A tleap script that builds the chain and sets N, CA, C and O, in Angstrom:
source leaprc.protein.ff14SB
mol = sequence {
  NMET PRO ASP THR MET THR MET HIE ASP TYR
  SER GLY THR GLU VAL GLU VAL GLU LYS LEU
  ASP ASP ALA GLY ALA GLY GLY ALA ARG LEU
  ASP VAL GLU HIE PRO ASP GLY ARG ARG TRP
  ARG LEU GLU VAL SER ARG SER GLY GLU PRO
  GLU VAL VAL THR SER TRP ARG ASP GLY GLU
  LEU CYS ASP VAL ASP VAL PRO GLU TRP LEU
  GLU ASP ASN LEU LYS ARG ALA ALA GLY PRO
  CALA
}
set mol.1.N position { -51.167 19.146 -13.960 }
set mol.1.CA position { -49.945 18.681 -13.319 }
set mol.1.C position { -50.265 17.415 -12.513 }
set mol.1.O position { -51.211 17.414 -11.725 }
set mol.2.N position { -49.495 16.347 -12.699 }
set mol.2.CA position { -49.773 15.102 -11.984 }
set mol.2.C position { -49.516 15.227 -10.482 }
set mol.2.O position { -48.698 16.035 -10.042 }
set mol.3.N position { -50.225 14.417 -9.712 }
set mol.3.CA position { -50.019 14.351 -8.270 }
set mol.3.C position { -48.859 13.404 -7.985 }
set mol.3.O position { -48.770 12.340 -8.598 }
set mol.4.N position { -47.975 13.770 -7.069 }
set mol.4.CA position { -46.883 12.889 -6.670 }
set mol.4.C position { -46.892 12.722 -5.164 }
set mol.4.O position { -47.333 13.599 -4.422 }
set mol.5.N position { -46.394 11.574 -4.734 }
set mol.5.CA position { -46.278 11.281 -3.311 }
set mol.5.C position { -45.190 10.234 -3.138 }
set mol.5.O position { -44.648 9.733 -4.123 }
set mol.6.N position { -44.870 9.907 -1.915 }
set mol.6.CA position { -43.907 8.847 -1.651 }
set mol.6.C position { -44.542 7.802 -0.764 }
set mol.6.O position { -45.433 8.096 0.032 }
set mol.7.N position { -44.068 6.576 -0.913 }
set mol.7.CA position { -44.409 5.444 -0.053 }
set mol.7.C position { -43.077 4.866 0.412 }
set mol.7.O position { -42.015 5.266 -0.065 }
set mol.8.N position { -43.143 3.937 1.333 }
set mol.8.CA position { -41.936 3.263 1.799 }
set mol.8.C position { -42.126 1.762 1.691 }
set mol.8.O position { -43.202 1.237 1.979 }
set mol.9.N position { -41.054 1.066 1.268 }
set mol.9.CA position { -41.119 -0.386 1.277 }
set mol.9.C position { -40.865 -0.860 2.705 }
set mol.9.O position { -40.665 -0.044 3.604 }
set mol.10.N position { -40.872 -2.173 2.915 }
set mol.10.CA position { -40.730 -2.704 4.278 }
set mol.10.C position { -39.390 -2.372 4.919 }
set mol.10.O position { -39.282 -2.367 6.145 }
set mol.11.N position { -38.361 -2.092 4.110 }
set mol.11.CA position { -37.054 -1.744 4.681 }
set mol.11.C position { -36.920 -0.243 4.940 }
set mol.11.O position { -35.901 0.211 5.462 }
set mol.12.N position { -37.962 0.532 4.570 }
set mol.12.CA position { -37.936 1.971 4.799 }
set mol.12.C position { -37.462 2.779 3.604 }
set mol.12.O position { -37.378 4.005 3.688 }
set mol.13.N position { -37.151 2.122 2.493 }
set mol.13.CA position { -36.714 2.821 1.288 }
set mol.13.C position { -37.864 3.642 0.725 }
set mol.13.O position { -38.989 3.158 0.605 }
set mol.14.N position { -37.568 4.887 0.383 }
set mol.14.CA position { -38.581 5.781 -0.169 }
set mol.14.C position { -38.824 5.447 -1.642 }
set mol.14.O position { -37.885 5.282 -2.421 }
set mol.15.N position { -40.102 5.353 -2.003 }
set mol.15.CA position { -40.516 4.978 -3.346 }
set mol.15.C position { -41.398 6.094 -3.905 }
set mol.15.O position { -42.322 6.555 -3.236 }
set mol.16.N position { -41.112 6.523 -5.125 }
set mol.16.CA position { -41.861 7.605 -5.756 }
set mol.16.C position { -43.116 7.070 -6.439 }
set mol.16.O position { -43.072 6.075 -7.162 }
set mol.17.N position { -44.238 7.755 -6.192 }
set mol.17.CA position { -45.514 7.381 -6.798 }
set mol.17.C position { -46.098 8.621 -7.465 }
set mol.17.O position { -46.196 9.681 -6.847 }
set mol.18.N position { -46.485 8.480 -8.731 }
set mol.18.CA position { -47.073 9.585 -9.470 }
set mol.18.C position { -48.437 9.166 -9.993 }
set mol.18.O position { -48.561 8.157 -10.686 }
set mol.19.N position { -49.458 9.943 -9.660 }
set mol.19.CA position { -50.793 9.692 -10.189 }
set mol.19.C position { -50.874 10.338 -11.566 }
set mol.19.O position { -50.715 11.551 -11.710 }
set mol.20.N position { -51.124 9.504 -12.578 }
set mol.20.CA position { -51.195 9.998 -13.948 }
set mol.20.C position { -52.575 10.521 -14.286 }
set mol.20.O position { -52.713 11.594 -14.873 }
set mol.21.N position { -53.609 9.756 -13.912 }
set mol.21.CA position { -54.985 10.193 -14.149 }
set mol.21.C position { -55.950 9.289 -13.409 }
set mol.21.O position { -55.564 8.276 -12.825 }
set mol.22.N position { -57.219 9.680 -13.449 }
set mol.22.CA position { -58.260 8.879 -12.833 }
set mol.22.C position { -58.615 7.732 -13.767 }
set mol.22.O position { -58.557 7.865 -14.990 }
set mol.23.N position { -58.984 6.604 -13.171 }
set mol.23.CA position { -59.445 5.448 -13.948 }
set mol.23.C position { -60.913 5.219 -13.606 }
set mol.23.O position { -61.442 5.845 -12.688 }
set mol.24.N position { -61.554 4.350 -14.321 }
set mol.24.CA position { -62.972 4.100 -14.106 }
set mol.24.C position { -63.293 3.614 -12.710 }
set mol.24.O position { -62.439 3.048 -12.028 }
set mol.25.N position { -64.520 3.835 -12.287 }
set mol.25.CA position { -65.062 3.370 -11.005 }
set mol.25.C position { -64.265 3.866 -9.798 }
set mol.25.O position { -64.146 3.160 -8.797 }
set mol.26.N position { -63.722 5.075 -9.896 }
set mol.26.CA position { -63.055 5.673 -8.737 }
set mol.26.C position { -61.618 5.263 -8.540 }
set mol.26.O position { -61.025 5.586 -7.511 }
set mol.27.N position { -61.039 4.560 -9.495 }
set mol.27.CA position { -59.646 4.144 -9.384 }
set mol.27.C position { -58.699 5.176 -9.959 }
set mol.27.O position { -59.088 6.306 -10.253 }
set mol.28.N position { -57.447 4.770 -10.114 }
set mol.28.CA position { -56.430 5.685 -10.641 }
set mol.28.C position { -55.371 4.914 -11.408 }
set mol.28.O position { -55.182 3.715 -11.200 }
set mol.29.N position { -54.685 5.614 -12.297 }
set mol.29.CA position { -53.522 5.064 -12.994 }
set mol.29.C position { -52.293 5.694 -12.346 }
set mol.29.O position { -52.189 6.916 -12.244 }
set mol.30.N position { -51.363 4.843 -11.910 }
set mol.30.CA position { -50.179 5.302 -11.187 }
set mol.30.C position { -48.909 4.804 -11.840 }
set mol.30.O position { -48.884 3.722 -12.428 }
set mol.31.N position { -47.857 5.591 -11.737 }
set mol.31.CA position { -46.496 5.147 -12.013 }
set mol.31.C position { -45.791 5.050 -10.671 }
set mol.31.O position { -45.811 5.992 -9.879 }
set mol.32.N position { -45.166 3.903 -10.421 }
set mol.32.CA position { -44.445 3.667 -9.169 }
set mol.32.C position { -43.010 3.309 -9.533 }
set mol.32.O position { -42.774 2.405 -10.335 }
set mol.33.N position { -42.046 4.025 -8.939 }
set mol.33.CA position { -40.645 3.781 -9.257 }
set mol.33.C position { -39.841 3.548 -7.982 }
set mol.33.O position { -39.783 4.407 -7.102 }
set mol.34.N position { -39.221 2.369 -7.898 }
set mol.34.CA position { -38.384 2.002 -6.757 }
set mol.34.C position { -36.930 2.302 -7.122 }
set mol.34.O position { -36.536 2.082 -8.267 }
set mol.35.N position { -36.130 2.793 -6.187 }
set mol.35.CA position { -34.737 3.121 -6.499 }
set mol.35.C position { -33.893 1.926 -6.952 }
set mol.35.O position { -32.815 2.121 -7.514 }
set mol.36.N position { -34.358 0.693 -6.720 }
set mol.36.CA position { -33.585 -0.483 -7.140 }
set mol.36.C position { -33.737 -0.799 -8.629 }
set mol.36.O position { -33.196 -1.794 -9.111 }
set mol.37.N position { -34.478 0.053 -9.363 }
set mol.37.CA position { -34.608 -0.135 -10.800 }
set mol.37.C position { -35.932 -0.727 -11.260 }
set mol.37.O position { -36.175 -0.839 -12.461 }
set mol.38.N position { -36.792 -1.109 -10.315 }
set mol.38.CA position { -38.112 -1.618 -10.700 }
set mol.38.C position { -39.074 -0.448 -10.882 }
set mol.38.O position { -39.007 0.554 -10.170 }
set mol.39.N position { -39.967 -0.605 -11.855 }
set mol.39.CA position { -40.963 0.430 -12.114 }
set mol.39.C position { -42.236 -0.237 -12.616 }
set mol.39.O position { -42.188 -1.208 -13.372 }
set mol.40.N position { -43.380 0.299 -12.183 }
set mol.40.CA position { -44.676 -0.239 -12.570 }
set mol.40.C position { -45.594 0.887 -13.036 }
set mol.40.O position { -45.556 1.989 -12.487 }
set mol.41.N position { -46.409 0.618 -14.034 }
set mol.41.CA position { -47.563 1.447 -14.360 }
set mol.41.C position { -48.756 0.585 -13.973 }
set mol.41.O position { -48.930 -0.520 -14.488 }
set mol.42.N position { -49.575 1.098 -13.061 }
set mol.42.CA position { -50.664 0.322 -12.472 }
set mol.42.C position { -52.012 0.986 -12.687 }
set mol.42.O position { -52.122 2.212 -12.708 }
set mol.43.N position { -53.025 0.166 -12.847 }
set mol.43.CA position { -54.419 0.596 -12.707 }
set mol.43.C position { -54.813 0.125 -11.317 }
set mol.43.O position { -54.750 -1.069 -11.022 }
set mol.44.N position { -55.215 1.050 -10.471 }
set mol.44.CA position { -55.539 0.718 -9.092 }
set mol.44.C position { -57.023 0.990 -8.865 }
set mol.44.O position { -57.519 2.078 -9.157 }
set mol.45.N position { -57.722 -0.014 -8.340 }
set mol.45.CA position { -59.154 0.133 -8.078 }
set mol.45.C position { -59.384 1.033 -6.867 }
set mol.45.O position { -58.449 1.369 -6.140 }
set mol.46.N position { -60.623 1.412 -6.668 }
set mol.46.CA position { -60.977 2.248 -5.515 }
set mol.46.C position { -60.598 1.573 -4.195 }
set mol.46.O position { -60.302 2.253 -3.212 }
set mol.47.N position { -60.606 0.234 -4.171 }
set mol.47.CA position { -60.267 -0.503 -2.946 }
set mol.47.C position { -58.760 -0.710 -2.784 }
set mol.47.O position { -58.319 -1.282 -1.788 }
set mol.48.N position { -57.961 -0.246 -3.764 }
set mol.48.CA position { -56.508 -0.352 -3.650 }
set mol.48.C position { -55.916 -1.574 -4.324 }
set mol.48.O position { -54.723 -1.838 -4.174 }
set mol.49.N position { -56.725 -2.331 -5.068 }
set mol.49.CA position { -56.222 -3.520 -5.767 }
set mol.49.C position { -55.477 -3.098 -7.030 }
set mol.49.O position { -56.064 -2.458 -7.903 }
set mol.50.N position { -54.173 -3.452 -7.144 }
set mol.50.CA position { -53.410 -3.059 -8.328 }
set mol.50.C position { -53.501 -4.084 -9.455 }
set mol.50.O position { -53.577 -5.290 -9.219 }
set mol.51.N position { -53.490 -3.579 -10.673 }
set mol.51.CA position { -53.356 -4.426 -11.861 }
set mol.51.C position { -52.222 -3.833 -12.684 }
set mol.51.O position { -52.247 -2.649 -13.021 }
set mol.52.N position { -51.238 -4.647 -13.005 }
set mol.52.CA position { -50.073 -4.172 -13.751 }
set mol.52.C position { -50.466 -3.919 -15.199 }
set mol.52.O position { -50.995 -4.804 -15.871 }
set mol.53.N position { -50.203 -2.704 -15.675 }
set mol.53.CA position { -50.378 -2.358 -17.076 }
set mol.53.C position { -49.058 -2.640 -17.799 }
set mol.53.O position { -49.034 -3.289 -18.845 }
set mol.54.N position { -47.969 -2.141 -17.224 }
set mol.54.CA position { -46.629 -2.314 -17.769 }
set mol.54.C position { -45.641 -2.303 -16.609 }
set mol.54.O position { -45.876 -1.650 -15.592 }
set mol.55.N position { -44.540 -3.026 -16.763 }
set mol.55.CA position { -43.497 -2.983 -15.736 }
set mol.55.C position { -42.122 -3.050 -16.390 }
set mol.55.O position { -41.958 -3.558 -17.499 }
set mol.56.N position { -41.145 -2.520 -15.667 }
set mol.56.CA position { -39.774 -2.438 -16.154 }
set mol.56.C position { -38.814 -2.823 -15.029 }
set mol.56.O position { -39.139 -2.711 -13.847 }
set mol.57.N position { -37.641 -3.273 -15.422 }
set mol.57.CA position { -36.524 -3.455 -14.490 }
set mol.57.C position { -35.298 -2.862 -15.171 }
set mol.57.O position { -34.934 -3.258 -16.278 }
set mol.58.N position { -34.671 -1.914 -14.498 }
set mol.58.CA position { -33.481 -1.233 -15.033 }
set mol.58.C position { -33.720 -0.687 -16.437 }
set mol.58.O position { -32.853 -0.784 -17.305 }
set mol.59.N position { -34.902 -0.114 -16.652 }
set mol.59.CA position { -35.222 0.521 -17.919 }
set mol.59.C position { -35.659 -0.426 -19.021 }
set mol.59.O position { -36.021 0.020 -20.109 }
set mol.60.N position { -35.631 -1.734 -18.755 }
set mol.60.CA position { -36.029 -2.724 -19.752 }
set mol.60.C position { -37.434 -3.231 -19.443 }
set mol.60.O position { -37.739 -3.579 -18.303 }
set mol.61.N position { -38.280 -3.269 -20.455 }
set mol.61.CA position { -39.630 -3.789 -20.314 }
set mol.61.C position { -39.558 -5.261 -19.907 }
set mol.61.O position { -38.884 -6.047 -20.571 }
set mol.62.N position { -40.240 -5.644 -18.831 }
set mol.62.CA position { -40.266 -7.044 -18.390 }
set mol.62.C position { -41.386 -7.227 -17.378 }
set mol.62.O position { -41.969 -6.255 -16.898 }
set mol.63.N position { -41.680 -8.480 -17.060 }
set mol.63.CA position { -42.708 -8.784 -16.060 }
set mol.63.C position { -42.110 -8.650 -14.667 }
set mol.63.O position { -41.199 -9.391 -14.296 }
set mol.64.N position { -42.627 -7.702 -13.905 }
set mol.64.CA position { -42.189 -7.500 -12.528 }
set mol.64.C position { -43.436 -7.579 -11.656 }
set mol.64.O position { -44.344 -6.756 -11.778 }
set mol.65.N position { -43.473 -8.577 -10.777 }
set mol.65.CA position { -44.619 -8.737 -9.892 }
set mol.65.C position { -44.743 -7.549 -8.941 }
set mol.65.O position { -43.750 -6.915 -8.582 }
set mol.66.N position { -45.972 -7.262 -8.543 }
set mol.66.CA position { -46.229 -6.217 -7.549 }
set mol.66.C position { -45.877 -6.800 -6.178 }
set mol.66.O position { -46.467 -7.797 -5.764 }
set mol.67.N position { -44.927 -6.192 -5.476 }
set mol.67.CA position { -44.533 -6.720 -4.168 }
set mol.67.C position { -45.602 -6.465 -3.102 }
set mol.67.O position { -46.439 -5.572 -3.232 }
set mol.68.N position { -45.546 -7.271 -2.060 }
set mol.68.CA position { -46.520 -7.185 -0.965 }
set mol.68.C position { -46.530 -5.799 -0.323 }
set mol.68.O position { -47.598 -5.285 0.012 }
set mol.69.N position { -45.349 -5.183 -0.144 }
set mol.69.CA position { -45.301 -3.863 0.497 }
set mol.69.C position { -46.080 -2.835 -0.315 }
set mol.69.O position { -46.711 -1.943 0.251 }
set mol.70.N position { -46.038 -2.957 -1.658 }
set mol.70.CA position { -46.752 -2.010 -2.501 }
set mol.70.C position { -48.258 -2.236 -2.411 }
set mol.70.O position { -49.023 -1.277 -2.310 }
set mol.71.N position { -48.688 -3.495 -2.446 }
set mol.71.CA position { -50.110 -3.800 -2.278 }
set mol.71.C position { -50.623 -3.275 -0.942 }
set mol.71.O position { -51.700 -2.680 -0.880 }
set mol.72.N position { -49.853 -3.493 0.134 }
set mol.72.CA position { -50.254 -3.007 1.462 }
set mol.72.C position { -50.401 -1.486 1.475 }
set mol.72.O position { -51.379 -0.963 2.009 }
set mol.73.N position { -49.440 -0.779 0.895 }
set mol.73.CA position { -49.503 0.687 0.853 }
set mol.73.C position { -50.704 1.179 0.050 }
set mol.73.O position { -51.368 2.132 0.459 }
set mol.74.N position { -50.989 0.549 -1.076 }
set mol.74.CA position { -52.115 0.971 -1.910 }
set mol.74.C position { -53.444 0.745 -1.209 }
set mol.74.O position { -54.334 1.592 -1.281 }
set mol.75.N position { -53.588 -0.381 -0.536 }
set mol.75.CA position { -54.824 -0.657 0.203 }
set mol.75.C position { -54.991 0.320 1.367 }
set mol.75.O position { -56.097 0.787 1.641 }
set mol.76.N position { -53.907 0.619 2.035 }
set mol.76.CA position { -53.960 1.577 3.156 }
set mol.76.C position { -54.341 2.969 2.640 }
set mol.76.O position { -55.122 3.675 3.277 }
set mol.77.N position { -53.789 3.364 1.488 }
set mol.77.CA position { -54.085 4.672 0.917 }
set mol.77.C position { -55.541 4.760 0.462 }
set mol.77.O position { -56.139 5.836 0.493 }
set mol.78.N position { -56.111 3.634 0.040 }
set mol.78.CA position { -57.508 3.617 -0.422 }
set mol.78.C position { -58.481 3.833 0.732 }
set mol.78.O position { -59.595 4.313 0.528 }
set mol.79.N position { -58.059 3.478 1.947 }
set mol.79.CA position { -58.927 3.651 3.107 }
set mol.79.C position { -59.886 2.491 3.286 }
set mol.79.O position { -59.806 1.492 2.570 }
set mol.80.N position { -60.791 2.623 4.241 }
set mol.80.CA position { -61.731 1.536 4.529 }
set mol.80.C position { -62.656 1.279 3.328 }
set mol.80.O position { -63.062 2.189 2.607 }
set mol.81.N position { -62.955 0.012 3.162 }
set mol.81.CA position { -63.827 -0.377 2.025 }
set mol.81.C position { -65.251 0.038 2.233 }
set mol.81.O position { -66.098 -0.213 1.376 }
savepdb mol mol.pdb
quit
């Protein structure tokens, strides 16, 4: 069963995060879904650095940049380097 958690963007909106599996070197593969229709599948390093595998907007495959609030949350979740 996948691990799920929530994060918040800078405006306080709750964002769903699901850990799909472990990735190499202590990282993880995550699905992140924002209620505004953006969604990312990310490979996240042990230090919290995200790399976009796939992204969507309103269910359509497209390039969606990783926002600063998401990078900040991932780095904070990774803990001290």
